[in-house]
C-alpha positions, 0 to 999 in steps of 0.5 A: 741844629746841633748845640755847637752850631747853635752856639756859633750862630749865637756868638756871631749874632752877639758880635753883630749886636755889639757892632750895631750898638757901637754904630749907634754910639758913633752917631753924632748927637745934637750939641747942648746948645741945640738941645736947649733951643728945642721948643717942646721940652717934653720931647727931648731930641738928642739927634738931627732928623737924619741921625735919628732915622739912622738910629731908629734903623740901627735899633730895628736891627737890634730887635731883629738880632735879638729875635734871631738869638732867642729863636736859636735858644728855644729851637729844639 
């Protein structure tokens, strides 16, 4: 793979990464009142069950993008 092609692919991946980070930021969190009502304070939940699943999926996407970007950097 040529260096210019690697650079374009890397830039594309970083754009995707930023989009996924923005999607995570847009997922609604529990209100402070809901957070305070949690019984187990050692495990603080920031999201509802459904939203936590969405955030987890987004985080898996971030890991996949990071892995692809690293592979591009180390490809000879």
